[in-house]
PANUSE-994656 format. One record per residue: x, y, z of N, C-alpha, C, O in turn; residue in three letters. Coordinates in steps of 0.02 Angstrom, whole numbers, padded with zeros to 5 digits, always signed. Layout:
N
XYZXYZXYZXYZALA...
END
This chain:
61
+05933+08403-06902+05984+08444-06933+06015+08489-06879+05979+08522-06842UNK+06081+08491-06875+06112+08534-06824+06102+08608-06840+06102+08628-06898UNK+06095+08646-06788+06085+08718-06796+06152+08752-06785+06184+08744-06733UNK+06175+08790-06835+06239+08825-06832+06224+08900-06830+06193+08927-06877UNK+06246+08933-06778+06236+09005-06770+06162+09024-06776+06145+09078-06802UNK+06118+08982-06751+06047+08997-06751+06014+08990-06819+05957+09010-06827UNK+06048+08961-06868+06020+08953-06935+06007+08880-06949+06047+08837-06931UNK+05951+08866-06982+05940+08798-07007+05963+08796-07079+05983+08847-07107UNK+05959+08738-07110+05983+08730-07178+05947+08773-07228+05978+08802-07273UNK+05880+08779-07221+05842+08817-07271+05859+08891-07265+05871+08924-07316UNK+05859+08918-07205+05873+08989-07196+05945+09004-07215+05960+09059-07240UNK+05990+08957-07202+06060+08968-07220+06067+08972-07296+06105+09013-07321UNK+06031+08930-07332+06033+08932-07405+06005+08998-07430+06032+09029-07476UNK+05950+09021-07400+05922+09085-07420+05971+09142-07405+05976+09189-07444UNK+06006+09137-07349+06055+09188-07332+06110+09191-07384+06128+09246-07407UNK+06137+09132-07404+06191+09132-07454+06166+09154-07522+06202+09189-07558UNK+06106+09134-07542+06079+09155-07606+06068+09231-07607+06081+09264-07657UNK+06043+09258-07551+06034+09330-07547+06101+09366-07547+06108+09419-07577UNK+06151+09337-07514+06217+09367-07512+06249+09367-07580+06281+09416-07600UNK+06241+09312-07617+06274+09306-07682+06237+09344-07736+06268+09380-07776UNK+06170+09338-07738+06132+09365-07794+06082+09418-07774+06041+09439-07814UNK+06085+09440-07712+06036+09488-07688+06048+09559-07714+06001+09598-07722UNK+06111+09575-07729+06125+09641-07756+06182+09634-07807+06211+09580-07814UNK+06197+09688-07841+06246+09684-07895+06317+09673-07868+06358+09642-07902UNK+06332+09697-07808+06399+09687-07780+06411+09613-07766+06464+09587-07782UNK+06362+09580-07736+06368+09508-07723+06374+09468-07787+06413+09420-07790UNK+06335+09486-07837+06337+09450-07900+06404+09459-07934+06433+09411-07960UNK+06430+09520-07934+06495+09532-07966+06551+09497-07928+06598+09473-07959UNK+06546+09495-07862+06599+09460-07825+06598+09385-07840+06650+09354-07845UNK+06538+09356-07847+06534+09286-07865+06560+09274-07936+06594+09224-07948UNK+06546+09320-07982+06573+09312-08050+06649+09317-08050+06682+09281-08088UNK+06677+09361-08009+06750+09367-08005+06780+09303-07976+06830+09278-08002UNK+06749+09276-07924+06775+09215-07894+06771+09157-07943+06819+09119-07950UNK+06715+09149-07977+06707+09094-08025+06754+09103-08084+06784+09055-08107UNK+06761+09165-08109+06807+09178-08164+06879+09164-08145+06917+09136-08185UNK+06898+09182-08085+06966+09168-08061+06978+09093-08056+07031+09068-08075UNK+06929+09057-08030+06935+08984-08025+06942+08953-08094+06983+08908-08103UNK+06903+08975-08142+06907+08948-08210+06974+08964-08242+07003+08922-08277UNK+06999+09024-08231+07064+09043-08260+07120+09001-08230+07163+08976-08267UNK+07121+08993-08164+07173+08953-08132+07167+08880-08154+07218+08847-08166UNK+07106+08855-08161+07097+08785-08183+07122+08775-08254+07152+08724-08269UNK+07109+08824-08298+07132+08816-08367+07208+08819-08370+07238+08781-08408UNK+07240+08863-08332+07313+08864-08330+07341+08798-08303+07391+08773-08329UNK+07310+08771-08252+07333+08708-08223+07325+08651-08273+07369+08609-08279UNK+07269+08649-08308+07257+08597-08358+07308+08602-08415+07333+08552-08439UNK+07322+08663-08437+07371+08673-08491+07441+08652-08468+07478+08621-08506UNK+07459+08668-08406+07524+08648-08379+07530+08572-08377+07581+08544-08396UNK+07477+08539-08352+07478+08466-08348+07482+08436-08418+07518+08387-08428UNK+07446+08465-08466+07448+08440-08535+07519+08446-08563+07543+08399-08594UNK+07551+08503-08552+07619+08513-08578+07668+08466-08544+07714+08440-08578UNK+07661+08454-08480+07707+08409-08445+07698+08337-08469+07747+08302-08479UNK+07636+08317-08479+07623+08248-08500+07646+08235-08572+07664+08178-08588UNK+07645+08285-08614+07664+08277-08684+07735+08301-08700+07753+08305-08758UNK+07773+08317-08649+07841+08342-08661+07887+08285-08682+07882+08229-08657UNK+07931+08300-08729+07981+08252-08751+08044+08261-08709+08059+08317-08689UNK+08080+08207-08696+08142+08215-08658+08194+08254-08697+08194+08251-08759UNK+08238+08291-08664+08289+08330-08699+08338+08285-08736+08350+08228-08716UNK+08367+08311-08790+08416+08273-08828+08483+08274-08793+08493+08312-08746UNK+08529+08233-08817+08595+08227-08785+08635+08291-08789+08671+08308-08742UNK+08630+08328-08843+08671+08387-08852+08649+08447-08811+08684+08497-08809UNK+08593+08444-08779+08567+08502-08743+08583+08500-08670+08564+08545-08633UNK
END
């Protein structure tokens, strides 16, 4: 396994888990990031749904 910045895979995973869930600030930042991703994904899915089900405009419009 290649060593990046002196970290191996196991220690790197522990570093990220400690960074994300080690304190309340890290946990809240991860919740904000995940919530933002879910919100953007739902808006994108709704937009795609509306585009796929849109009817063509009538002649008079």
